[in-house]
N, C-alpha and C positions, 0 to 999 in steps of 0.2 A: 649410886652405888651404896649398898648397905653394908656397914661394918658391924660385926658382932664381937663381943668380948667372950672368948672361949679359953678354957684352960687346955693347953696342949703341952707337948714335950718341952716347949721353950718357956712355959709359964703363961701368964695372962697377956696375950698379944692380940691386937685387932686382926681379924681375918676377913676376907671377902666372903660374902654369903655364898653358900653352895649354889651352883647353877650359873654363876656369872664368870665371864672371862675366858676360860679355857675352851679351845675348839680343836677338834681333830678332823682331818680329812684323810681318807684312805686313797689307795690307788684309783685313778680315773675320776676322783671327786674334785669338784671345783668348777668354775665357769670356764668353758672352752670357747675360744674365739677363732674364727677362720680369718687368716691374714693371707690374702692372695691364694697360693696353693699349699700353704702350711697351716698348722694349728698350734696354739699354745693353751695351756690350762692354768688358770690362776689358782695358786695354792694359798696365797695370802694377798688380800687386797688392801687398799687404803682404808676401806671401811673396817677391816679387821684390825688395823694397826694404828688407829688414831691418826690416819692420813700421814703417816711417816714413811712407811715402806710398802713395797709390793714384791711379790715373788711368783714367777711362773715356771712351769715345767714344759719343755718342748720335746716332742718326738719328731726328729727331722729325718724324713726319708732320704734315701740316696738321690743325689742330683737336685736337691732343694736347698734354698738358703734365703737370707735377707740381705739386700744390697747395702753398699757403703752409705753410712749415715753418721750423724753425731747429734748430741743433745747436751744441754748445760747441766748435767748431773752424771755422776759415775754409774757404771753398770758392772756387776760382777757375775761371771759365768762359772759354774761348777759342773764338769762333765761327769755323768753317772755311768754311761755305757756307750760303746762305740767310739768313734773319733770325729771331732768337729774341727774344721779348718777355719781359723779366724784370720781376717785380713786386717792388717794395720799399715799405717804410713810411717816410715822411719824419718829420722831427722833430716835426711836429704830429700824427702818428698817421694821416695821410692816405695812401691808396694812390697809388702813382705807377708808371707803366709806363716801362721803359727799353728801347728797341729797339736790338739789337746786330746788326751785320752782319759779313761776312767780315773778319777781322783785329782785331775789337773784343774787348776783355777786360773782364769784369765780375768784381768781387771782392765776395763776401758775407762780411763780417767775422764774428768769433765771435758767436754768439747772435743774429745779424741775421735777422729774418723775411724770407724771400724765396721766390719761386716762379718757374717758367719755363714758357712756353707758346709754341706755334707758332700765332700768330693770323693767318697768311698762307695763301695757297693753294698754296704750294710747300714741299717738304721743307726742313728745316734740319739742319745737322750741327755739333756742337760737342764740345770736350773739357772734362772737369771733373776738376780735381786737388784733392785734399784729403789728410787723414791716413789712415792705415790703418783707423782705427776707422770711417770712413765706409762702408767695404766690409762691415763685420760684419753690419749689418742685412740687406743684400742676400744675403749668404751664408746667412743663417738663413731668410729668407722668400721670396726671389725665385727661382723655379725656373730651372735652366739649360736653355736651348733652342738649337736650331740656328739660326744667324743667317739662313739662307736659307729657313727655314720661313715660311709666310704668317702674318701677324698674325691674332689672333682676329677673327672677324667682328663688325661693329658690331651692338649689340643694345640693346633698351630695358631699362634697369635695373629690377630688382624690389626689393621691400622686403627680401627676403633678401640680395640683393647689397649693399644699403645697410648692413644689420646686420653683414655680414662685413667690409665696408670700415671701419666704425667700430671693430670689434674689432682689425683690423690696425693702425689708427692708434694705438690705445691700447697695443698690444704694442710699437710703435716706441719708446715711452718707456723700455722696458727697455734700449734702446741709445742713450739720451740724444738721440733725435730727437723733437722736439716738433711736433705738428700741432695748431693751435688747434681744428680741426674735430673732434678726438676728443671734445670735450665737447658736441658737438651732440646734440640729442634725436632727430633723424631722419636716418639715414644716406642715405636716398634723396634727400633735399633737398640733402645735401652733394654727392652725385654730380652732381645736376643743376646745382648752383652751379659746380662745376668745369667742366662742359660749357659753361656760359655764359661763363666766363673764357676758354675756348679759342676762342671765336668771334672773327671777324676784328676787328682793332682799327684 
């Protein structure tokens, strides 16, 4: 990093040379990953933030979501448009849905089980911020796609799909992401259960 002595409105202060540091991403810019049947676009990656933070934007279509999981770092969600239903587990171990709309923030603390689903008939958009390590699993397993490509068509899941899904959930443990469903005996039933959770609430 080059520092230059320049006279500015604050006097002689060191400043970072022009061209270093600041980065702008416009709408639809950033690396987009396909995660099962949804997509997220990285607006800030570990590489951008000195491996401290990551930030993604997700457009979540109706009837889609990410299943119950936890990780050893907090995650913060900020809803931009539409309504996202977040699933949390209360002190008594009961499931509770929390609906968030534009301007609402939801914080999932360290190791808290949580999920998010669009259980409405309109798209929802939100930002998710966490540590860099949250990005690592997606870098390893979620293919990069063009944000404007059509989503995969809806299909009836097979036993093979279920087996592959369970294997992926087990692999996620290598990245300290825990999915309770990974211990299920039947992956097809897990996929069907997720579909039921995505239904309108």
